[in-house]
Rosetta silent file (secondary structure, phi, psi, omega in degrees, C-alpha in Angstrom):
SEQUENCE: TFLCVSSVMAESHDMNDYGLMKRACEHAPWRLKNCLSYAVILGNQKRFEEGAEVARRVLARQPNLFPMYYVLSELNRLQGDKKGYCDAIAKYDAIFGGRSSIHSEWRANCRGE
SCORE:     score description
SCORE:     0.000 S_00000001
   1 L     0.000  -41.758 -179.805    0.262   18.352  -23.469 S_00000001
   2 H   -60.107  -39.981 -179.241    0.308   18.408  -27.306 S_00000001
   3 H   -68.931  -36.636  176.501   -2.499   20.969  -27.510 S_00000001
   4 H   -63.132  -44.181  178.757   -0.775   23.224  -25.007 S_00000001
   5 H   -63.288  -41.620  179.596    2.459   23.024  -26.910 S_00000001
   6 H   -63.634  -41.672 -176.508    0.633   23.698  -30.190 S_00000001
   7 H   -66.588  -37.836  178.762   -1.082   26.806  -28.721 S_00000001
   8 H   -66.299  -43.768  176.965    2.259   28.135  -27.472 S_00000001
   9 H   -60.800  -35.081  178.855    3.816   27.544  -30.898 S_00000001
  10 H   -56.551  -39.107  179.628    0.876   29.366  -32.496 S_00000001
  11 H   -61.481  -26.874 -176.236    1.931   32.538  -30.689 S_00000001
  12 L   -92.712    1.230  178.136    5.282   32.466  -32.379 S_00000001
  13 L  -105.817 -160.122 -176.748    3.709   32.158  -35.832 S_00000001
  14 L   -69.432  108.614 -179.162    1.361   34.393  -37.808 S_00000001
  15 L   -73.214   -3.691  176.582   -1.077   35.920  -35.272 S_00000001
  16 L   -99.980    7.048 -176.962   -3.297   36.918  -38.263 S_00000001
  17 L   -84.222  106.041 -176.808   -3.798   33.332  -39.414 S_00000001
  18 H   -51.359  -55.198 -175.544   -7.535   32.702  -38.869 S_00000001
  19 H   -62.060  -41.215  179.233   -7.427   28.946  -38.871 S_00000001
  20 H   -65.534  -43.384 -179.593   -4.371   28.738  -36.609 S_00000001
  21 H   -70.083  -34.520  177.601   -5.729   31.238  -34.069 S_00000001
  22 H   -63.139  -52.089  178.145   -9.131   29.535  -34.085 S_00000001
  23 H   -57.512  -47.956 -178.069   -7.683   26.146  -33.335 S_00000001
  24 H   -62.234  -38.571  179.358   -5.304   27.520  -30.757 S_00000001
  25 H   -71.590  -41.545 -179.574   -8.079   29.410  -28.923 S_00000001
  26 H   -64.474  -40.561 -175.687  -10.466   26.423  -29.047 S_00000001
  27 H   -84.326  -21.393 -179.060   -7.882   24.025  -27.720 S_00000001
  28 L  -148.033   72.115 -175.107   -6.304   26.264  -25.122 S_00000001
  29 L   -63.840  -12.722  178.545   -8.752   29.113  -24.232 S_00000001
  30 L   -81.803   -7.577  177.836   -6.553   30.155  -21.319 S_00000001
  31 L   -87.935   96.720 -172.539   -3.927   31.396  -23.745 S_00000001
  32 H   -52.672  -46.667 -174.916   -4.888   35.063  -23.985 S_00000001
  33 H   -60.355  -40.004 -179.496   -2.868   36.042  -27.036 S_00000001
  34 H   -63.105  -51.200 -175.066   -4.404   33.280  -29.200 S_00000001
  35 H   -71.777  -33.783  174.174   -8.001   34.104  -28.203 S_00000001
  36 H   -61.505  -48.681  178.872   -7.381   37.853  -28.367 S_00000001
  37 H   -61.121  -41.847  178.841   -6.030   37.499  -31.882 S_00000001
  38 H   -60.193  -49.604  178.568   -8.880   35.229  -32.876 S_00000001
  39 H   -61.216  -37.590 -179.505  -11.522   37.758  -31.611 S_00000001
  40 H   -71.328  -41.678  176.514   -9.719   40.600  -33.427 S_00000001
  41 H   -56.640  -46.387 -179.656   -9.553   38.537  -36.668 S_00000001
  42 H   -61.161  -42.872  178.822  -13.291   37.895  -36.455 S_00000001
  43 H   -60.704  -48.150 -178.236  -13.892   41.628  -35.921 S_00000001
  44 H   -58.166  -30.225  179.437  -11.663   42.470  -38.950 S_00000001
  45 L   -88.522   10.006 -177.790  -13.859   40.077  -40.945 S_00000001
  46 L    61.586   29.731  177.125  -16.943   41.947  -39.676 S_00000001
  47 L  -104.262   67.308 -167.752  -18.099   38.907  -37.748 S_00000001
  48 H   -66.639  -44.974 -177.383  -18.604   41.063  -34.666 S_00000001
  49 H   -65.598  -40.106  178.428  -20.991   38.794  -32.747 S_00000001
  50 H   -63.684  -44.071  177.610  -18.726   35.762  -33.148 S_00000001
  51 H   -61.378  -40.212  178.954  -15.742   37.775  -31.973 S_00000001
  52 H   -63.403  -38.660 -179.198  -17.749   39.105  -29.039 S_00000001
  53 H   -66.553  -40.023  177.191  -18.731   35.509  -28.074 S_00000001
  54 H   -58.225  -48.245 -176.112  -15.062   34.462  -28.104 S_00000001
  55 H   -65.265  -40.850  179.191  -14.269   37.395  -25.787 S_00000001
  56 H   -62.588  -42.567  178.416  -17.227   36.590  -23.480 S_00000001
  57 H   -61.841  -41.783  177.002  -16.159   32.929  -23.176 S_00000001
  58 H   -65.594  -46.545 -179.318  -12.607   33.950  -22.195 S_00000001
  59 H   -64.428  -24.977  175.047  -13.854   36.533  -19.747 S_00000001
  60 H   -66.834  -33.491  178.091  -16.136   34.032  -18.088 S_00000001
  61 H   -85.657  -40.606 -173.394  -13.004   32.120  -17.094 S_00000001
  62 L  -131.749   82.180 -172.208  -10.646   34.989  -16.474 S_00000001
  63 L   -72.663    2.519  178.403  -12.699   38.085  -15.613 S_00000001
  64 L  -111.694   19.573  179.922   -9.740   40.432  -15.095 S_00000001
  65 L   -86.978   85.990 -171.474   -8.245   40.277  -18.550 S_00000001
  66 H   -59.140  -30.999  175.419   -8.572   43.947  -19.389 S_00000001
  67 H   -61.208  -32.195  179.426   -7.341   43.652  -23.004 S_00000001
  68 H   -70.691  -35.322  176.784  -10.248   41.339  -23.732 S_00000001
  69 H   -63.758  -36.797 -178.513  -12.741   43.844  -22.273 S_00000001
  70 H   -66.053  -46.198  179.950  -11.355   46.483  -24.626 S_00000001
  71 H   -62.665  -39.213 -179.596  -11.731   44.161  -27.609 S_00000001
  72 H   -65.775  -40.971 -177.805  -15.270   43.177  -26.446 S_00000001
  73 H   -62.317  -43.364 -176.800  -16.203   46.888  -26.102 S_00000001
  74 H   -69.012  -39.612  176.276  -15.043   47.600  -29.647 S_00000001
  75 H   -63.572  -42.816  177.695  -16.820   44.525  -31.129 S_00000001
  76 H   -63.698  -46.085  178.996  -19.988   45.591  -29.356 S_00000001
  77 H   -57.671  -46.899 -177.753  -19.639   49.208  -30.568 S_00000001
  78 H   -67.316  -22.296  177.524  -19.146   48.092  -34.186 S_00000001
  79 L   -97.432    7.488  174.419  -22.222   45.979  -34.132 S_00000001
  80 L    80.858   20.278  179.955  -24.302   48.778  -32.656 S_00000001
  81 L   -97.437   85.323 -175.850  -24.691   47.250  -29.208 S_00000001
  82 H   -65.704  -39.116  178.934  -24.341   50.379  -27.011 S_00000001
  83 H   -63.394  -47.526  175.151  -25.283   48.590  -23.798 S_00000001
  84 H   -59.318  -43.167  175.310  -22.729   45.865  -24.446 S_00000001
  85 H   -57.356  -53.087 -179.537  -20.143   48.476  -25.349 S_00000001
  86 H   -62.139  -39.323  177.071  -20.778   50.471  -22.194 S_00000001
  87 H   -63.757  -44.938 -176.339  -20.770   47.374  -19.931 S_00000001
  88 H   -66.550  -43.220 -177.198  -17.496   46.167  -21.353 S_00000001
  89 H   -69.605  -31.218  176.763  -15.817   49.562  -21.185 S_00000001
  90 H   -68.339  -37.438  177.109  -17.096   50.062  -17.585 S_00000001
  91 H   -66.926  -41.353  174.796  -15.569   46.698  -16.553 S_00000001
  92 H   -56.897  -54.262 -177.756  -12.289   47.680  -18.223 S_00000001
  93 H   -64.969  -33.837  179.918  -12.238   50.982  -16.419 S_00000001
  94 H   -64.521  -34.264  178.539  -13.209   49.377  -13.082 S_00000001
  95 H   -57.006  -35.283 -177.539  -10.162   47.091  -13.231 S_00000001
  96 L   -99.441   22.617  174.355   -8.053   50.306  -13.069 S_00000001
  97 L    65.843   29.717  179.343  -10.129   51.884  -10.304 S_00000001
  98 L    75.593   15.182 -177.492  -11.915   54.338  -12.632 S_00000001
  99 L  -126.955   29.072 -179.751   -8.602   55.734  -13.832 S_00000001
 100 L   -75.463  169.196 -179.839   -7.947   53.908  -17.048 S_00000001
 101 L   -67.327  -15.803  175.853   -6.785   55.449  -20.262 S_00000001
 102 L  -109.011   17.288  177.783  -10.376   55.129  -21.559 S_00000001
 103 H   -60.107  -41.282 -179.871  -12.157   56.598  -18.603 S_00000001
 104 H   -66.239  -32.806  176.799  -12.947   59.800  -20.456 S_00000001
 105 H   -65.088  -45.907  178.775  -14.335   57.750  -23.397 S_00000001
 106 H   -58.059  -47.829 -178.618  -16.650   55.898  -20.899 S_00000001
 107 H   -60.095  -44.493 -176.395  -17.773   59.244  -19.375 S_00000001
 108 H   -71.011  -32.605 -172.061  -18.464   60.799  -22.779 S_00000001
 109 H  -108.337  -15.810 -168.959  -20.342   57.877  -24.290 S_00000001
 110 H  -128.749    0.271  178.217  -21.843   55.832  -21.460 S_00000001
 111 L   -52.544  125.705  178.227  -22.755   58.087  -18.561 S_00000001
 112 L    87.748   -4.020 -179.872  -26.164   56.989  -17.443 S_00000001
 113 L   -80.082    0.000    0.000  -26.222   53.796  -19.386 S_00000001
């Protein structure tokens, strides 16, 4: 119970606090905001693979969290992983039946991947 309460409290504090978001995501990985913030912070620190791994762990549990697919696609793109980028963006787009706001980006960059 304490860990759950702590992760909820983390959301009301500084979402850019690396240590706080890391602990909150590790202790309550079902709390999307904390893990999303943690993955973004890692990306901002140019730790793209670590951020992508956080995103993949969350998506393994909750495969329809479209914001995490977007973050994963960007982390993959930034580290030069075109296949990973295209896979993540395709899953994001599929959640919206191929009509997402990034559908044209997928068509332009990933057609045939």
